[in-house]
SETIBA-45122 format. One record per residue: residue in three letters; z, y, x of N, C-alpha, C in turn. Coordinates in steps of 0.02 Angstrom, whole numbers, padded with zeros to 5 digits, always signed. Example, Ala and Ser with C-alpha at 12.3 -4.5 7.8 and 13.67 -1.06 7.14 Angstrom:
ala+00390-00284+00660+00390-00225+00615+00390-00165+00660 ser+00354-00112+00642+00357-00053+00684+00394+00002+00645 
//
This chain:
unk-00580+00588+00225-00515+00546+00230-00447+00584+00200 unk-00428+00572+00149-00348+00587+00136-00308+00584+00190 unk-00251+00645+00196-00202+00623+00237-00137+00622+00197 unk-00087+00563+00218-00040+00558+00187+00028+00569+00246 unk+00051+00628+00216+00120+00686+00279+00178+00661+00242 unk+00190+00666+00177+00251+00636+00149+00249+00585+00108 unk+00304+00560+00152+00312+00479+00110+00363+00463+00084 unk+00368+00449+00017+00439+00439-00020+00418+00354-00028 unk+00497+00326-00028+00521+00273-00018+00555+00254-00071 unk+00546+00217-00125+00582+00207-00168+00620+00122-00138 unk+00696+00141-00131+00733+00071-00121+00754+00067-00062 unk+00818+00079-00043+00856+00083+00035+00888+00013+00051 unk+00863-00029+00027+00880-00076+00061+00864-00097+00134 unk+00887-00163+00160+00858-00172+00225+00776-00149+00233 unk+00718-00176+00213+00647-00166+00199+00639-00098+00199 unk+00675-00058+00144+00643-00007+00134+00653+00043+00190 unk+00722+00028+00213+00759+00076+00262+00717+00065+00328 unk+00697+00009+00350+00628-00022+00397+00579+00013+00393 unk+00553+00019+00334+00481+00052+00316+00479+00126+00330 unk+00541+00149+00291+00549+00211+00293+00559+00261+00383 unk+00589+00211+00423+00589+00214+00494+00520+00222+00519 unk+00475+00180+00514+00403+00145+00520+00363+00208+00509 unk+00383+00243+00448+00345+00296+00435+00351+00367+00459 unk+00425+00370+00476+00464+00421+00509+00427+00429+00582 unk+00448+00365+00623+00404+00359+00673+00339+00385+00685 unk+00300+00371+00621+00210+00381+00634+00224+00449+00616 unk+00277+00498+00615+00269+00575+00622+00250+00589+00543 unk+00288+00552+00507+00289+00585+00415+00348+00607+00398 unk+00332+00656+00360+00408+00657+00325+00445+00622+00271 unk+00502+00601+00272+00510+00543+00241+00586+00549+00187 unk+00558+00534+00101+00622+00550+00079+00636+00464+00033 unk+00711+00447+00047+00718+00378+00045+00739+00395-00002 unk+00747+00344-00083+00782+00360-00132+00818+00269-00123 unk+00882+00300-00123+00944+00244-00140+00973+00244-00195 unk+00999+00189-00231+01047+00177-00295+01094+00205-00265 unk+01118+00167-00226+01200+00191-00184+01207+00255-00160 unk+01275+00285-00188+01289+00351-00151+01309+00331-00089 unk+01353+00275-00063+01364+00286+00013+01307+00261+00045 unk+01262+00252+00028+01195+00237+00076+01177+00307+00090 unk+01148+00343+00028+01138+00432+00043+01165+00441+00083 unk+01244+00446+00073+01279+00479+00123+01265+00461+00195 unk+01280+00398+00224+01259+00375+00279+01211+00396+00291 unk+01153+00385+00276+01083+00388+00301+01094+00485+00310 unk+01106+00532+00276+01120+00588+00281+01144+00610+00360 unk+01201+00602+00349+01260+00617+00390+01260+00570+00442 unk+01260+00517+00459+01259+00475+00524+01173+00446+00536 unk+01122+00470+00509+01070+00425+00531+01049+00339+00531 unk+01097+00332+00501+01096+00259+00490+01120+00211+00415 unk+01074+00158+00392+01115+00132+00325+01179+00082+00345 unk+01216+00116+00352+01278+00064+00365+01283-00008+00318 unk+01259+00007+00264+01273-00042+00216+01212-00099+00223 unk+01159-00087+00220+01114-00122+00229+01066-00162+00287 unk+01066-00098+00324+01024-00102+00397+01086-00080+00443 unk+01132-00093+00468+01181-00079+00507+01151-00103+00579 unk+01153-00053+00633+01146-00034+00686+01096-00041+00716 unk+01069+00001+00672+01006+00019+00676+00974+00103+00660 unk+00987+00146+00742+00970+00213+00732+00930+00233+00690 unk+00916+00280+00644+00869+00309+00605+00829+00384+00620 unk+00788+00388+00626+00734+00425+00626+00782+00500+00591 unk+00784+00563+00619+00818+00625+00587+00761+00633+00526 unk+00704+00615+00535+00669+00647+00494+00651+00625+00418 unk+00684+00565+00426+00701+00516+00345+00775+00575+00320 unk+00767+00581+00251+00818+00613+00201+00821+00550+00151 unk+00897+00553+00151+00895+00519+00083+00903+00523+00032 unk+00903+00516-00041+00921+00554-00097+00932+00498-00148 unk+00951+00514-00204+00995+00467-00278+00951+00510-00330 unk+00912+00552-00315+00868+00581-00378+00784+00564-00373 unk+00762+00524-00412+00699+00509-00433+00646+00575-00418 unk+00674+00636-00435+00627+00688-00442+00620+00725-00366 unk+00662+00713-00315+00657+00734-00257+00600+00688-00219 unk+00560+00645-00233+00496+00608-00223+00445+00633-00262 unk+00455+00698-00296+00400+00725-00347+00357+00772-00276 unk+00288+00746-00269+00245+00805-00227+00246+00743-00158 unk+00262+00692-00170+00257+00644-00100+00177+00629-00100 unk+00140+00630-00032+00086+00613-00060+00063+00541-00056 unk+00108+00501-00030+00112+00422-00043+00174+00405-00076 unk+00194+00328-00097+00249+00317-00106+00246+00230-00110 unk+00297+00214-00054+00327+00144-00050+00371+00105-00089 unk+00356+00072-00153+00407+00033-00183+00429-00016-00148 unk+00496-00039-00137+00516-00085-00102+00600-00109-00137 unk+00603-00074-00210+00656-00105-00249+00633-00189-00284 unk+00671-00236-00270+00675-00291-00302+00641-00304-00343 unk+00579-00345-00340+00552-00366-00380+00571-00380-00458 unk+00604-00396-00459+00644-00425-00522+00664-00341-00574 unk+00683-00300-00528+00678-00224-00570+00644-00181-00558 unk+00587-00198-00520+00530-00168-00507+00495-00116-00595 unk+00496-00151-00658+00468-00134-00705+00510-00061-00719 unk+00601-00060-00707+00634-00019-00760+00629+00042-00698 unk+00643+00017-00637+00635+00091-00582+00567+00118-00593 unk+00509+00075-00591+00433+00106-00603+00420+00164-00643 unk+00472+00150-00723+00467+00184-00770+00504+00247-00768 unk+00552+00225-00721+00614+00301-00712+00576+00339-00653 unk+00523+00308-00616+00496+00356-00574+00418+00399-00591 unk+00387+00351-00640+00339+00370-00659+00311+00451-00670 unk+00370+00478-00710+00347+00574-00715+00351+00587-00637 unk+00366+00570-00589+00384+00601-00515+00316+00565-00465 unk+00279+00538-00497+00209+00513-00464+00168+00547-00482 unk+00126+00584-00435+00070+00638-00469+00001+00587-00497 unk-00045+00609-00518-00090+00573-00533-00137+00553-00463 unk-00173+00489-00451-00188+00456-00405-00155+00450-00337 unk-00098+00460-00334-00087+00452-00279-00040+00382-00256 unk-00064+00342-00207-00048+00281-00200+00020+00253-00196 unk+00044+00202-00240+00106+00178-00238+00100+00090-00188 unk+00135+00088-00132+00117+00025-00105+00170-00010-00130 unk+00165-00073-00152+00213-00118-00177+00233-00162-00094 unk+00286-00162-00094+00334-00201-00044+00371-00253-00065 unk+00387-00247-00136+00425-00326-00161+00384-00374-00162 unk+00406-00427-00158+00379-00511-00155+00394-00536-00222 unk+00362-00552-00265+00393-00578-00324+00344-00602-00376 unk+00328-00620-00427+00312-00619-00480+00371-00593-00536 unk+00349-00558-00584+00407-00538-00633+00435-00591-00689 unk+00491-00614-00685+00512-00684-00713+00494-00697-00774 unk+00510-00637-00819+00490-00655-00880+00412-00655-00894 unk+00366-00589-00860+00306-00597-00896+00256-00643-00862 unk+00291-00660-00814+00221-00695-00748+00209-00646-00707 unk+00206-00587-00712+00149-00525-00701+00169-00527-00629 unk+00114-00511-00577+00089-00486-00503+00143-00422-00536 unk+00145-00376-00457+00205-00322-00487+00132-00234-00457 unk+00064-00290-00468+00009-00243-00468-00004-00223-00535 unk+00010-00296-00578-00004-00275-00634+00073-00244-00680 unk+00124-00243-00650+00179-00198-00681+00184-00123-00661 unk+00142-00110-00597+00130-00057-00581+00076+00001-00641 unk+00032-00055-00638-00026-00028-00699-00014-00008-00777 unk+00046-00040-00780+00081-00039-00839+00121+00005-00848 unk+00172+00035-00795+00201+00096-00783+00202+00137-00781 unk+00151+00138-00729+00130+00206-00679+00048+00200-00681 unk+00021+00194-00754-00065+00190-00750-00103+00251-00706 unk-00083+00297-00691-00089+00363-00661-00098+00334-00588 unk-00070+00304-00550-00062+00285-00481-00116+00248-00456 unk-00115+00223-00409-00164+00189-00361-00128+00139-00342 unk-00141+00061-00351-00102+00011-00337-00122+00001-00252 unk-00071-00018-00211-00094-00045-00130-00035-00101-00137 unk-00044-00142-00091+00002-00179-00062+00021-00215+00004 unk+00079-00196+00023+00094-00220+00099+00132-00278+00103 unk+00125-00306+00143+00161-00396+00128+00148-00433+00226 unk+00168-00458+00227+00149-00499+00292+00247-00518+00333 unk+00223-00544+00393+00281-00571+00415+00325-00529+00453 unk+00381-00496+00456+00398-00442+00472+00480-00445+00450 unk+00529-00462+00501+00616-00436+00461+00625-00374+00472 unk+00658-00363+00431+00663-00281+00429+00701-00248+00498 unk+00739-00290+00521+00776-00278+00585+00730-00268+00644 unk+00669-00305+00640+00634-00290+00712+00583-00242+00690 unk+00560-00228+00623+00525-00176+00617+00562-00113+00631 unk+00645-00099+00600+00673-00035+00626+00695-00031+00693 unk+00685-00088+00747+00698-00089+00811+00637-00080+00845 unk+00570-00068+00816+00517-00064+00831+00482-00118+00897 unk+00517-00162+00869+00499-00234+00899+00430-00258+00881 unk+00366-00269+00905+00295-00279+00865+00290-00331+00805 unk+00267-00305+00764+00265-00328+00712+00179-00314+00665 unk+00166-00387+00640+00092-00357+00604+00095-00383+00551 unk+00068-00341+00500+00043-00352+00429-00025-00349+00386 unk-00019-00360+00321-00064-00352+00282-00066-00282+00252 unk-00093-00232+00239-00105-00175+00189-00154-00190+00138 unk-00146-00196+00077-00200-00211+00051-00217-00153-00017 unk-00295-00130-00019-00285-00103-00078-00386-00088-00073 unk-00381-00070-00132-00470-00074-00173-00518-00041-00092 unk-00485+00026-00100-00530+00092-00040-00506+00077+00016 unk-00572+00041+00048-00556+00059+00130-00530+00118+00161 unk-00571+00184+00125-00539+00240+00167-00447+00260+00151 unk-00428+00243+00080-00376+00251+00065-00325+00200+00114 unk-00372+00126+00127-00310+00086+00149-00324+00098+00223 unk-00367+00135+00264-00351+00177+00330-00309+00237+00326 unk-00318+00273+00269-00262+00336+00289-00190+00308+00283 unk-00178+00252+00252-00110+00224+00225-00091+00181+00287 unk-00136+00162+00327-00128+00127+00388-00080+00169+00433 unk-00138+00248+00456-00110+00277+00490-00047+00314+00455 unk-00037+00327+00419+00041+00350+00381+00092+00299+00390 unk+00096+00228+00388+00141+00202+00409+00137+00165+00478 unk+00081+00161+00505+00074+00107+00571+00099+00142+00637 unk+00094+00104+00691+00111+00133+00748+00103+00065+00800 unk+00088+00090+00855+00082+00004+00902+00119-00045+00888 unk+00196-00027+00855+00222-00086+00868+00238-00117+00784 unk+00215-00074+00738+00195-00093+00671+00137-00092+00659 unk+00101-00155+00647+00002-00156+00642-00016-00172+00580 unk-00033-00135+00527-00067-00153+00457-00126-00172+00474 unk-00160-00217+00459-00215-00237+00445-00255-00238+00371 unk-00294-00208+00363-00330-00181+00307-00369-00265+00266 unk-00361-00252+00187-00389-00312+00163-00401-00269+00076 unk-00458-00301+00067-00462-00268-00023-00431-00316-00047 unk-00394-00378-00055-00377-00432-00100-00306-00424-00103 unk-00284-00363-00152-00227-00357-00191-00184-00434-00217 unk-00244-00466-00245-00184-00517-00283-00161-00566-00221 unk-00206-00612-00148-00196-00637-00120-00147-00603-00052 unk-00142-00534-00059-00070-00516-00022-00016-00524-00071 unk-00010-00527-00137+00056-00519-00172+00067-00600-00170 unk+00021-00632-00194+00033-00711-00213+00070-00740-00151 unk+00026-00727-00080+00070-00764-00019+00158-00737-00012 unk+00147-00664+00002+00221-00658-00008+00274-00673-00059 unk+00262-00700-00132+00287-00713-00177+00309-00799-00155 unk+00253-00830-00154+00256-00911-00158+00304-00917-00092 unk+00302-00880-00030+00317-00915+00033+00400-00916+00031 unk+00427-00865-00032+00504-00855-00011+00515-00931-00067 unk+00494-00946-00093+00499-01021-00129+00502-01080-00085 unk+00451-01068-00059+00468-01137+00010+00507-01121+00060 unk+00522-01043+00067+00562-01042+00125+00650-01075+00098 unk+00660-01077+00044+00716-01117+00006+00721-01177+00006 unk+00669-01204+00029+00644-01289+00023+00631-01288+00098 unk+00615-01246+00147+00631-01275+00216+00701-01269+00248 unk+00743-01215+00199+00819-01214+00232+00845-01278+00194 unk+00822-01303+00156+00849-01364+00126+00856-01419+00176 unk+00764-01419+00195+00773-01481+00271+00809-01471+00313 unk+00823-01406+00327+00876-01399+00382+00939-01415+00364 unk+00966-01406+00329+01018-01411+00289+01055-01477+00290 unk+00989-01514+00267+01024-01587+00276+00996-01623+00334 unk+00968-01581+00374+00957-01619+00452+00921-01658+00448 unk+00853-01656+00412+00795-01694+00407+00739-01703+00467 unk+00760-01646+00506+00717-01656+00569+00657-01610+00567 unk+00624-01581+00627+00577-01548+00645+00512-01578+00622 unk+00507-01645+00589+00437-01653+00587+00426-01640+00506 unk+00497-01664+00493+00476-01642+00398+00488-01575+00391 unk+00526-01525+00436+00502-01454+00421+00425-01442+00441 unk+00389-01473+00484+00318-01445+00490+00283-01481+00422 unk+00299-01533+00411+00261-01558+00349+00277-01527+00285 unk+00348-01490+00285+00364-01441+00237+00312-01384+00224 unk+00295-01345+00274+00267-01305+00302+00191-01318+00275 unk+00167-01357+00297+00106-01373+00286+00083-01387+00214 unk+00115-01427+00173+00113-01432+00127+00118-01395+00064 unk+00173-01351+00079+00195-01296+00052+00135-01256+00058 unk+00095-01248+00117+00031-01193+00114-00023-01226+00077 unk-00015-01298+00072-00081-01314+00030-00057-01293-00040 unk+00010-01288-00088+00027-01287-00149+00018-01201-00150 unk+00023-01145-00103+00025-01087-00119-00033-01075-00095 unk-00090-01097-00070-00182-01099-00061-00179-01118-00152 unk-00174-01169-00180-00197-01188-00252-00175-01147-00296 unk-00126-01112-00295-00105-01067-00367-00130-00986-00329 unk-00141-00985-00276-00170-00931-00252-00238-00924-00269 unk-00273-00966-00260-00347-00973-00279-00368-00972-00341 unk-00300-01007-00390-00309-01008-00472-00318-00932-00494 unk-00269-00912-00457-00247-00826-00491-00287-00772-00462 unk-00357-00794-00442-00397-00756-00403-00397-00733-00337 unk-00352-00762-00283-00339-00742-00196-00405-00775-00190 unk-00422-00724-00114-00480-00754-00078-00430-00802-00024 unk-00459-00864+00001-00447-00908+00043-00436-00874+00096 unk-00452-00829+00126-00462-00801+00196-00390-00768+00188 unk-00375-00728+00146-00300-00694+00143-00242-00735+00137 unk-00250-00784+00113-00198-00833+00123-00180-00856+00188 unk-00246-00890+00215-00252-00886+00274-00219-00841+00325 unk-00193-00783+00322-00192-00704+00357-00127-00700+00344 unk-00091-00662+00391-00033-00641+00397+00013-00634+00338 unk-00010-00614+00263+00019-00619+00219+00031-00656+00177 unk-00003-00732+00205+00005-00801+00183+00031-00844+00231 unk-00008-00885+00260+00029-00923+00311+00069-00888+00355 unk+00078-00831+00370+00100-00795+00424+00171-00773+00400 unk+00161-00746+00336+00233-00741+00315+00280-00815+00302 unk+00230-00871+00279+00263-00924+00286+00297-00958+00327 unk+00248-00949+00372+00297-00975+00442+00343-00939+00463 unk+00350-00872+00474+00411-00833+00479+00469-00859+00437 unk+00462-00847+00375+00510-00855+00322+00537-00921+00327 unk+00498-00971+00330+00524-01031+00342+00547-01078+00409 unk+00557-01020+00469+00568-01050+00528+00624-01031+00543 unk+00649-00967+00500+00707-00920+00528+00763-00921+00472 unk+00859-00937+00499+00895-00933+00449+00896-00848+00421 unk+00876-00802+00476+00868-00730+00471+00836-00710+00385 unk+00794-00765+00369+00774-00762+00310+00816-00769+00255 unk+00815-00712+00216+00897-00722+00148+00863-00816+00113 unk+00786-00801+00111+00770-00864+00072+00813-00933+00090 unk+00765-00920+00179+00800-00998+00200+00854-00999+00200 unk+00910-00958+00224+00964-00970+00242+01010-00981+00163 unk+00969-00972+00106+01016-00996+00056+00985-01062+00046 unk+00917-01085+00064+00909-01169+00052+00960-01185+00115 unk+00962-01172+00171+01005-01201+00229+01107-01215+00188 unk+01114-01165+00153+01163-01156+00124+01173-01215+00061 unk+01131-01240+00034+01121-01278-00022+01114-01344+00006 unk+01073-01353+00067+01066-01414+00100+01138-01441+00129 unk+01179-01392+00132+01241-01423+00178+01302-01406+00126 unk+01273-01408+00061+01320-01444+00009+01344-01368-00033 unk+01328-01310-00019+01361-01253-00048+01319-01258-00132 unk+01384-01223-00174+01325-01213-00219+01302-01151-00227 unk+01237-01126-00271+01195-01075-00265+01250-01022-00278 unk+01282-01021-00339+01341-00956-00360+01376-00931-00307 unk+01415-00997-00261+01439-00976-00189+01393-00937-00138 unk+01335-00950-00147+01277-00924-00083+01265-00846-00114 unk+01244-00829-00160+01231-00774-00213+01290-00719-00199 unk+01359-00745-00218+01388-00706-00223+01442-00686-00179 unk+01411-00715-00130+01418-00694-00066+01373-00633-00013 unk+01326-00619-00062+01258-00582-00025+01275-00505-00059 unk+01246-00459-00011+01237-00386-00050+01151-00397-00082 unk+01126-00433-00037+01035-00402-00026+01023-00459-00081 unk+00960-00442-00135+00920-00505-00145+00897-00568-00138 unk+00919-00617-00154+00859-00676-00124+00817-00673-00182 unk+00748-00648-00161+00702-00668-00203+00684-00715-00218 unk+00666-00752-00189+00662-00850-00207+00682-00882-00271 unk+00755-00849-00277+00776-00881-00325+00765-00876-00393 unk+00725-00791-00416+00707-00786-00475+00645-00791-00480 unk+00610-00801-00418+00518-00810-00415+00522-00878-00447 unk+00551-00916-00418+00539-00996-00406+00501-01010-00500 unk+00550-01007-00543+00535-01025-00619+00472-00990-00632 unk+00464-00948-00599+00388-00902-00622+00323-00922-00587 unk+00353-00957-00539+00282-00969-00492+00275-01065-00535 unk+00338-01082-00530+00316-01164-00590+00297-01156-00657 unk+00305-01087-00688+00268-01079-00741+00198-01054-00730 unk+00178-01016-00695+00119-00998-00675+00076-01079-00636 unk+00099-01115-00618+00069-01163-00592+00051-01220-00664 unk+00096-01226-00700+00102-01253-00772+00048-01218-00809 unk+00036-01156-00811-00011-01127-00860-00080-01133-00834 unk-00095-01126-00739-00155-01126-00717-00178-01214-00714 unk-00138-01253-00736-00136-01335-00716-00152-01346-00641 unk-00096-01333-00589-00112-01325-00540-00027-01347-00503 unk-00047-01411-00475+00009-01440-00441+00046-01425-00372 unk+00110-01418-00402+00161-01392-00354+00237-01416-00330 unk+00224-01471-00317+00297-01512-00320+00354-01493-00275 unk+00324-01457-00224+00386-01442-00163+00418-01374-00201 unk+00374-01331-00244+00404-01268-00287+00442-01282-00338 unk+00424-01346-00384+00444-01381-00452+00507-01400-00428 unk+00522-01436-00353+00587-01465-00332+00643-01402-00319 unk+00616-01355-00311+00646-01296-00286+00687-01281-00349 unk+00651-01245-00404+00648-01230-00447+00704-01280-00494 unk+00691-01332-00488+00739-01386-00520+00815-01399-00499 unk+00817-01377-00407+00876-01363-00388+00910-01327-00405 unk+00875-01271-00394+00910-01184-00420+00932-01198-00482 unk+00911-01223-00528+00928-01222-00616+00972-01271-00618 unk+00978-01326-00561+01038-01374-00585+01022-01436-00630 unk+00944-01441-00633+00921-01494-00656+00919-01573-00603 unk+00923-01550-00553+00914-01603-00483+00970-01575-00440 unk+01000-01605-00406+01038-01630-00369+00996-01628-00287 unk+01011-01589-00252+00968-01589-00183+00935-01657-00167 unk+00985-01691-00163+00965-01766-00139+00917-01796-00185 unk+00922-01774-00258+00878-01803-00296+00799-01781-00293 unk+00818-01730-00279+00732-01669-00257+00722-01712-00213 unk+00752-01716-00156+00716-01735-00087+00679-01812-00101 unk+00727-01860-00127+00689-01917-00151+00646-01903-00193 unk+00635-01874-00270+00577-01874-00268+00530-01866-00261 unk+00529-01785-00188+00471-01789-00158+00446-01839-00118 unk+00488-01877-00092+00461-01941-00046+00445-01991-00064 unk+00451-02003-00137+00424-02072-00160+00369-02060-00231 unk+00330-02002-00194+00277-01967-00231+00222-02038-00219 unk+00174-02053-00255+00109-02091-00226+00067-02067-00168 unk+00059-02100-00131+00012-02072-00074-00054-02042-00092 unk-00077-01995-00043-00141-01968-00104-00178-01948-00028 unk-00232-01919-00050-00284-01877+00011-00261-01811+00014 unk-00248-01773+00080-00237-01722+00106-00281-01658+00068 unk-00274-01638+00021-00312-01589-00001-00284-01519-00018 unk-00300-01468-00035-00283-01406-00040-00309-01373-00108 
//
């Protein structure tokens, strides 16, 4: 079984930094690529990402860099840059990723223009790499602080999966292997859109019953599209599907839920996004989810309502009314 001793991490936002910390805690040498010069300087000088993950001391085994060439020779690479920038960034890094190196895709979302999964984007931009996916219910600050977390690590080769789990896992960061890359990606992408809906429910003070109904019916939507795209049902009921959905819909710590919360309280989308440094993936993913649902003839009324609100085609109240006045029907998945 291969061993991955040197790990490259592309993207030094909160999640990329937390995953770099996890790999360093597992005894790996980690090179963390950051776009922002101030992030590189803070990590190397202070062992802390003061911009995106303040208050979490980092392992000195993490070296930050803004030069893609510094990831050359890494045994495995974690791609954690936002989904909508994945194609351009992977193209930039392609010459520095060796033949057969696993690239663990950690961004959650469909590419808006092409509707492609991140694994498809990787195959097109770095065809000599081996795709894998890391996804599940995990807040960056929890992982960085060593609080117990469990995620799905999906790749086709079980031996490679075992080696990758050893490379990034620990007693408090527990990856579970799956061969279902599609399921791991779909769950992590759609849950961000549904979390915006959950935030709107909270912001409009519609009650905990409505919140629970939103999660359950949202999971039905996730399952329908996931199966249409080739995911396995058991993957969607696991950590990277239902587990991630529950977490992201249940805490304003989620960027997507907090976005919906602000919308539900009457703020504009421009105001919400303009006040943030980090990307709210569900905003860009919503139109892609709706387009995929239409393409595969899958009914996804909650995701469609979120997309309509984000695009300005409906007000929050109009979207809520549209959902509540839908015809009664069977509880099906």
